[in-house]
C-alpha positions in Angstrom: 0.0 0.0 0.0 2.8 2.3 1.0 4.6 1.7 -2.4 1.4 2.5 -4.4 1.0 5.7 -2.5 4.7 6.9 -3.1 4.3 6.0 -6.9 1.2 7.9 -7.1 2.7 10.9 -5.4 5.7 10.7 -7.8 3.6 10.3 -10.9 1.5 13.4 -9.7 4.7 15.4 -9.1 6.0 14.7 -12.6 2.6 15.6 -14.1 2.4 19.1 -12.8 3.5 21.7 -15.2 6.9 23.3 -14.6 7.4 26.9 -14.1 9.3 28.6 -16.9 12.6 30.1 -16.2 12.7 33.9 -17.1 16.0 35.5 -18.2 16.1 39.3 -18.4 19.1 40.8 -20.2 19.4 44.0 -18.4 21.8 45.5 -21.1 18.9 45.3 -23.5 15.7 46.3 -21.4 14.3 49.8 -22.0 12.8 52.0 -19.3 9.3 51.4 -21.1 9.8 47.5 -20.8 10.9 48.0 -17.1 7.6 50.0 -16.4 5.5 47.3 -18.2 6.6 44.6 -15.8 4.8 43.8 -12.7 5.7 45.6 -9.4 7.6 42.6 -8.0 9.8 42.4 -11.2 10.4 46.1 -11.0 11.5 45.9 -7.5 13.7 42.9 -8.2 15.4 44.6 -11.3 15.9 47.9 -9.4 17.4 46.0 -6.4 19.7 44.2 -8.9 20.8 47.4 -10.4 21.5 48.9 -6.9 23.5 45.9 -6.0 25.4 46.1 -9.3 26.6 49.6 -8.5 27.1 48.7 -4.8 29.5 45.9 -5.9 31.4 48.3 -8.2 32.1 50.5 -5.1 33.0 47.4 -2.9 29.9 48.0 -0.6 28.4 45.0 0.9 25.5 46.3 3.0 21.8 46.2 2.0 19.8 49.1 3.5 16.1 48.8 3.0 15.8 52.7 2.8 18.1 52.9 -0.1 16.5 49.9 -1.9 13.1 51.6 -1.6 14.8 55.1 -2.7 16.6 53.5 -5.6 13.4 51.7 -6.9 11.4 55.1 -6.7 14.3 57.1 -8.4 14.7 54.4 -11.2 10.9 54.4 -11.7 10.6 58.1 -11.9 13.5 58.4 -14.3 11.9 55.6 -16.5 8.6 57.3 -16.6 10.2 60.3 -18.2 12.6 58.4 -20.5 10.7 55.4 -21.8 12.7 54.5 -24.8 16.0 54.8 -23.0 18.1 51.7 -22.2 17.6 51.1 -18.4 21.1 50.1 -17.4 22.8 52.4 -19.7 20.6 55.3 -18.4 21.2 54.6 -14.8 25.0 54.4 -15.4 25.0 57.9 -17.0 22.7 59.5 -14.5 23.7 58.0 -11.2 27.0 56.3 -11.3 
């Protein structure tokens, strides 16, 4: 009985659809594309950008106030420059 239950559970696990892996090339994404993603993705992207620049300065701290500020600043910039490349623009403006 136990064996049948384990086999049924294993069959069900393999039958469930797998989630797709999403890759975002930040060298190519525009501000407009950034704005058209969901809020969670925008926060993830802006956090990654902040980490990218922090690592270039050898900073290893994460401060939530700066994560929120960077997210707001990037979003506000992108609302004014929708056709600009996101990473390139942030590098010019803020680095």
